[in-house]
SERO-4910 file (N, C-alpha, C, O; in steps of 0.05 Angstrom, whole numbers):
BEGIN
 pado doro    nc1    nc2    nc3   cac1   cac2   cac3    cc1    cc2    cc3    oc1    oc2    oc3
  Met    A   1313    309    114   1325    329    130   1308    347    151   1292    363    142
  Lys    A   1311    344    170   1296    363    189   1311    390    191   1334    391    201
  Trp    A   1298    412    179   1305    441    180   1302    452    206   1282    446    220
  Pro    A   1325    472    217   1316    483    249   1294    505    235   1291    513    212
  Ala    A   1280    511    262   1267    529    269   1279    554    263   1303    556    269
  Leu    A   1265    580    251   1278    600    246   1260    621    264   1236    620    268
  Ala    A   1281    640    275   1270    664    289   1272    687    265   1291    690    250
  Val    A   1248    702    266   1246    730    250   1246    748    270   1236    742    291
  Gly    A   1260    774    263   1251    798    277   1268    820    255   1288    819    241
  Thr    A   1250    837    259   1258    865    245   1281    877    260   1282    875    284
  Leu    A   1299    888    248   1320    902    259   1316    929    264   1316    945    246
  Val    A   1312    936    291   1308    967    301   1340    973    321   1353    958    336
  Gln    A   1341   1000    313   1365   1009    327   1358   1010    356   1336   1019    364
  Asn    A   1377   1001    370   1374    998    400   1351    976    408   1338    979    428
  Ser    A   1348    958    393   1330    934    398   1352    916    412   1377    918    410
  Pro    A   1333    893    427   1347    875    439   1358    857    416   1378    844    421
  Val    A   1346    854    389   1356    842    373   1388    855    365   1409    842    364
  Ala    A   1385    876    361   1405    892    343   1430    894    375   1455    897    376
  Glu    A   1418    893    389   1445    890    418   1464    857    411   1488    852    409
  Asn    A   1443    844    410   1455    815    406   1467    811    379   1472    789    370
  Ile    A   1471    826    371   1486    821    343   1510    840    335   1518    846    312
  Ser    A   1522    849    359   1534    877    352   1561    874    333   1574    891    321
  Asp    A   1568    843    334   1592    838    313   1580    836    284   1594    836    264
  Phe    A   1554    835    282   1549    833    248   1543    861    235   1529    878    245
  Asp    A   1557    862    205   1554    886    194   1533    897    188   1527    896    165
  Leu    A   1516    911    204   1487    933    197   1485    943    170   1464    944    157
  Leu    A   1511    952    158   1505    968    134   1501    940    111   1498    945     87
  Ala    A   1502    916    119   1493    893    101   1465    886     97   1455    871     79
  Ile    A   1455    899    117   1420    891    117   1411    905     89   1397    890     74
  Gly    A   1416    934     77   1403    939     61   1384    967     63   1380    979     84
  Glu    A   1375    976     35   1360   1002     45   1322    991     41   1303   1005     48
  Lys    A   1321    974     33   1290    973     39   1277    955     58   1295    946     73
  Asn    A   1258    948     63   1244    934     88   1261    904     91   1261    884     78
  Ser    A   1278    915    119   1302    888    121   1294    872    141   1281    885    158
  His    A   1297    846    146   1292    826    171   1313    809    176   1321    800    155
  Leu    A   1326    799    198   1336    781    204   1332    752    210   1314    748    226
  Val    A   1339    740    205   1333    712    207   1355    694    219   1379    697    212
  Ser    A   1347    674    238   1375    658    249   1363    631    262   1340    631    272
  Asp    A   1379    609    261   1372    583    264   1376    582    299   1377    561    312
  Gly    A   1377    604    307   1387    600    334   1413    598    343   1417    601    367
  Ser    A   1431    594    328   1463    597    331   1474    616    319   1473    620    294
  Phe    A   1486    633    338   1494    659    334   1526    650    309   1535    627    312
  Pro    A   1535    661    295   1523    679    275   1510    674    252   1513    689    232
  Val    A   1495    652    250   1483    649    229   1458    665    226   1436    661    237
  Trp    A   1464    687    206   1446    705    210   1440    708    177   1460    710    162
  Arg    A   1407    708    163   1411    721    140   1394    746    135   1374    751    149
  Ala    A   1402    764    114   1383    786    114   1358    780     95   1362    772     72
  Ile    A   1332    785    104   1314    777     81   1308    812     74   1305    829     91
  Glu    A   1307    814     49   1300    832     33   1272    839     22   1272    827      0
  Thr    A   1251    850     24   1226    853     13   1217    877      6   1224    897     18
  Asp    A   1199    880    -15   1186    901    -25   1157    895    -33   1153    877    -49
  Val    A   1135    911    -23   1113    910    -31   1099    931    -42   1109    953    -38
  Asp    A   1073    933    -58   1064    954    -66   1026    945    -60   1014    925    -67
  Thr    A   1018    969    -45    987    957    -35    968    962    -60    945    954    -58
  Gly    A    976    973    -83    959    980   -103    950    949   -119    955    925   -114
  Ser    A    935    964   -139    932    939   -168    932    953   -185    932    977   -183
  Asp    A    934    937   -212    934    948   -235    925    920   -256    925    897   -250
  Thr    A    918    931   -279    914    909   -301    932    913   -323    946    933   -327
  Ala    A    931    891   -338    953    890   -367    934    875   -384    912    865   -377
  Val    A    945    875   -410    929    858   -432    960    846   -444    957    838   -467
  Thr    A    987    842   -435   1003    841   -442   1013    805   -438   1011    795   -416
  Ser    A   1022    788   -461   1027    764   -462   1058    757   -461   1068    736   -470
  Ser    A   1066    771   -454   1101    774   -447   1105    785   -422   1096    807   -417
  Tyr    A   1118    773   -403   1130    786   -383   1140    810   -383   1159    814   -398
  Leu    A   1131    829   -368   1134    856   -360   1140    860   -332   1129    846   -315
  Thr    A   1158    881   -325   1155    887   -296   1133    904   -293   1118    910   -313
  Met    A   1128    915   -263   1107    926   -262   1102    953   -260   1083    964   -249
  Ser    A   1124    967   -272   1129   1003   -271   1129   1007   -300   1140    990   -315
  Gly    A   1118   1030   -309   1122   1048   -333   1118   1041   -359   1127   1053   -378
  His    A   1098   1016   -361   1090   1011   -387   1066   1021   -400   1058   1015   -423
  Gly    A   1053   1039   -382   1029   1062   -400   1004   1050   -391   1003   1034   -372
  Pro    A    985   1057   -405    954   1054   -394    949   1025   -403    929   1015   -393
  Thr    A    963   1009   -419    950    984   -427    965    955   -412    960    932   -419
  Asp    A    983    965   -392   1001    943   -383   1018    955   -357   1024    979   -354
  Trp    A   1024    938   -343   1026    943   -311   1044    972   -309   1065    978   -320
  Asp    A   1028    986   -290   1040   1017   -285   1038   1022   -254   1027   1042   -243
  Phe    A   1048   1003   -244   1050   1011   -212   1064   1036   -208   1076   1046   -227
  Ala    A   1064   1046   -182   1079   1070   -179   1116   1067   -180   1132   1086   -182
  Ser    A   1120   1042   -177   1153   1037   -179   1153   1008   -184   1131    996   -184
  Glu    A   1176    996   -189   1184    971   -195   1176    957   -169   1173    972   -150
  Ile    A   1172    930   -165   1172    915   -141   1200    899   -138   1197    875   -143
  Glu    A   1217    904   -134   1243    894   -135   1257    898   -101   1250    913    -82
  Val    A   1277    877   -104   1296    879    -77   1331    879    -99   1337    871   -122
  Thr    A   1346    892    -80   1374    892    -88   1388    874    -67   1387    882    -43
  Val    A   1401    855    -72   1410    836    -52   1441    830    -60   1450    829    -83
  Thr    A   1455    828    -39   1484    819    -46   1484    783    -40   1483    775    -17
  Thr    A   1485    769    -56   1481    740    -60   1505    722    -63   1522    730    -78
  Gly    A   1507    705    -55   1524    678    -59   1513    671    -90   1508    686   -110
  Thr    A   1514    641    -86   1506    632   -116   1477    621   -108   1467    608   -127
  Glu    A   1466    624    -90   1442    613    -85   1420    642    -75   1428    665    -70
  Ala    A   1397    633    -74   1382    654    -59   1354    643    -61   1346    636    -83
  Leu    A   1339    641    -40   1308    634    -34   1286    658    -41   1282    675    -23
  Val    A   1274    661    -64   1251    683    -73   1229    671    -63   1226    646    -66
  Leu    A   1211    686    -50   1182    687    -40   1164    711    -55   1167    735    -53
  Phe    A   1149    699    -66   1127    722    -79   1097    713    -80   1085    692    -84
  Lys    A   1089    736    -73   1054    737    -78   1044    755    -85   1054    777    -83
  Ala    A   1016    748    -95    997    777   -106    972    766   -109    970    742   -115
  Asp    A    951    780   -106    922    774   -115    922    778   -148    928    799   -160
  Leu    A    914    755   -159    917    748   -182    887    752   -198    870    748   -181
  Ser    A    875    757   -222    850    750   -231    854    760   -261    873    773   -270
  Asn    A    834    753   -272    827    753   -305    798    759   -305    780    747   -294
  Asn    A    797    789   -328    764    789   -331    752    770   -350    729    773   -358
  Thr    A    768    748   -358    756    728   -376    758    696   -364    779    686   -355
  Gly    A    738    684   -365    733    657   -358    752    639   -370    749    638   -395
  Gly    A    771    625   -362    792    606   -379    814    624   -387    829    613   -403
  Ser    A    821    650   -381    846    665   -385    864    660   -352    856    656   -329
  Gln    A    888    661   -363    907    662   -336    922    690   -332    927    704   -352
  Cys    A    930    697   -305    944    712   -298    965    702   -285    960    685   -267
  Arg    A    994    710   -293   1016    698   -278   1035    724   -265   1037    746   -276
  Leu    A   1046    716   -242   1067    723   -232   1095    713   -232   1095    688   -228
  Ser    A   1117    723   -235   1139    714   -236   1157    731   -224   1147    747   -207
  Tyr    A   1187    733   -231   1211    744   -223   1229    737   -249   1229    718   -264
  Ser    A   1247    765   -248   1270    766   -264   1297    769   -246   1293    779   -224
  Val    A   1319    762   -252   1343    765   -241   1356    788   -260   1352    785   -284
  Ser    A   1370    810   -253   1388    830   -266   1409    836   -245   1409    825   -223
  Gly    A   1429    853   -252   1458    853   -243   1475    836   -244   1479    829   -268
  Ala    A   1490    825   -226   1510    808   -235   1505    778   -249   1521    765   -262
  Thr    A   1480    771   -241   1466    750   -258   1440    765   -281   1430    787   -277
  Thr    A   1435    747   -301   1412    751   -318   1399    730   -323   1408    711   -335
  Val    A   1372    732   -311   1353    713   -318   1327    723   -319   1318    740   -304
  Ala    A   1315    714   -335   1289    723   -347   1265    710   -337   1264    685   -336
  Ala    A   1242    727   -328   1219    712   -320   1212    695   -336   1212    696   -361
  Ser    A   1203    676   -320   1185    653   -341   1167    636   -323   1170    633   -299
  Asp    A   1148    625   -340   1130    610   -335   1137    585   -310   1121    580   -292
  Phe    A   1159    574   -312   1177    552   -302   1173    566   -272   1165    552   -254
  Arg    A   1177    585   -268   1184    597   -240   1159    617   -235   1164    640   -230
  Ser    A   1132    606   -237   1110    629   -233   1095    617   -220   1097    593   -214
  Val    A   1077    634   -213   1046    622   -201   1024    635   -218   1025    658   -227
  Phe    A   1006    619   -220    981    634   -245    959    624   -227    959    605   -212
  Tyr    A    938    642   -234    904    635   -230    897    638   -256    902    657   -271
  Glu    A    882    609   -260    860    615   -288    835    617   -278    827    602   -261
  Ser    A    821    638   -288    793    647   -277    774    625   -294    775    616   -317
  Ser    A    756    621   -274    729    598   -279    709    617   -294    695    611   -313
  Asn    A    710    639   -284    686    660   -287    702    687   -290    722    693   -276
  Ala    A    691    701   -310    700    729   -312    710    742   -284    694    735   -266
  Gly    A    725    755   -277    737    765   -255    736    752   -226    736    764   -204
  Asp    A    735    725   -231    748    710   -210    782    713   -200    800    716   -216
  Gly    A    784    712   -177    812    709   -175    823    700   -147    805    692   -132
  Ala    A    846    700   -137    855    685   -112    884    694   -107    902    694   -123
  Thr    A    886    701    -82    915    704    -73    932    683    -76    923    662    -69
  Leu    A    957    683    -86    975    663    -90   1003    670    -83   1014    692    -85
  Ser    A   1011    651    -76   1044    654    -71   1057    634    -79   1048    611    -85
  Gly    A   1087    645    -81   1109    622    -94   1131    621    -82   1136    640    -67
  Phe    A   1144    605    -83   1177    608    -76   1195    589    -93   1187    569   -104
  Asp    A   1222    599    -93   1239    585   -119   1263    588   -107   1268    611    -99
  Leu    A   1282    566   -103   1310    567    -92   1325    574   -126   1329    557   -144
  Ala    A   1332    607   -127   1347    611   -146   1380    595   -146   1397    601   -129
  Ile    A   1385    577   -164   1412    569   -160   1430    580   -186   1420    590   -206
  Gly    A   1453    575   -182   1467    590   -207   1472    616   -210   1483    625   -230
  Leu    A   1463    636   -186   1474    657   -193   1499    667   -192   1513    652   -179
  Thr    A   1509    683   -199   1534    699   -202   1535    715   -172   1519    733   -168
  Ala    A   1551    709   -156   1563    720   -130   1562    752   -137   1575    765   -153
  Gly    A   1547    758   -121   1553    795   -122   1522    809   -117   1504    800   -103
  Ser    A   1523    830   -132   1497    851   -123   1474    843   -153   1477    849   -177
  Asn    A   1455    830   -140   1433    822   -157   1408    829   -152   1400    822   -130
  Val    A   1390    843   -169   1365    859   -171   1343    832   -177   1341    820   -198
  Phe    A   1330    828   -156   1305    814   -171   1274    823   -167   1266    831   -146
  Thr    A   1261    822   -188   1239    841   -199   1220    822   -202   1226    799   -209
  Leu    A   1196    829   -196   1169    818   -204   1162    827   -224   1163    851   -227
  Glu    A   1151    805   -249   1142    810   -270   1117    798   -274   1115    777   -262
  Gly    A   1092    807   -291   1077    792   -295   1064    785   -321   1077    795   -340
  Arg    A   1044    773   -328   1036    768   -360   1007    755   -359    999    747   -337
  Val    A    994    754   -376    966    740   -380    967    721   -400    986    722   -415
  Ser    A    950    704   -404    953    688   -430    931    700   -452    932    693   -476
  Ala    A    915    717   -442    893    726   -462    876    750   -444    876    750   -420
  Asp    A    862    769   -458    847    787   -444    866    806   -420    890    810   -420
  Thr    A    846    814   -402    854    834   -385    864    820   -359    848    803   -350
  Gly    A    885    823   -348    887    810   -324    893    832   -304    897    855   -312
  Thr    A    891    825   -278    896    840   -252    910    831   -234    904    810   -223
  Ile    A    938    848   -226    954    840   -204    949    857   -178    948    882   -180
  Ala    A    946    851   -162    940    868   -134    962    865   -109    974    844   -105
  Arg    A    965    881    -97    987    878    -68   1008    857    -79   1012    835    -68
  Pro    A   1021    865    -98   1045    844   -105   1072    848    -84   1082    870    -79
  Glu    A   1080    828    -74   1105    824    -59   1126    808    -62   1123    785    -71
  Ile    A   1147    817    -56   1171    793    -60   1189    800    -41   1193    823    -34
  Ala    A   1204    777    -31   1221    772     -9   1244    757    -16   1239    735    -27
  Val    A   1273    763    -13   1296    749    -16   1314    741     -2   1330    757      6
  Ile    A   1318    713      6   1339    709     29   1365    703     12   1367    684     -3
  Ala    A   1380    718     15   1407    706      2   1427    684     20   1431    682     44
  Phe    A   1437    666     -5   1456    647     12   1482    648     -3   1502    635      5
***
């Protein structure tokens, strides 16, 4: 199957993009960073909701935890890295971060959970991970997942992380969701 080329543009009031989509419900775009995507044939537009944190944090948890509010030994970013999206039964989830661990042979993982109309726990099945060869080694990793079987409605997609052992670091986590 050949996929059509996609055009991406940030929606700015009074921009050429906004003028060309006057029939589009601008309220459906969302509250966080929003972009529109088209395959070139109006009105096939999709909202892309994104969230990012430019900081970093460490954790020792072997269970998936969200990115905020867990105290000095687990992820404690300023806020959750999440987006709320009105979806149909599918959504494309894209996520990335810098991952590392302070001990060779140990992993740091990044996944996502879904809450709201749908409940799906973060899991290794939908994760990216980095296993350090040496203490402090790291890499920027990105992943994507076609979330299927969602309950149509308002769904919250939240980044979560865990380590296999020792202390992991997640930096510059980012999530983007395209609803279908």
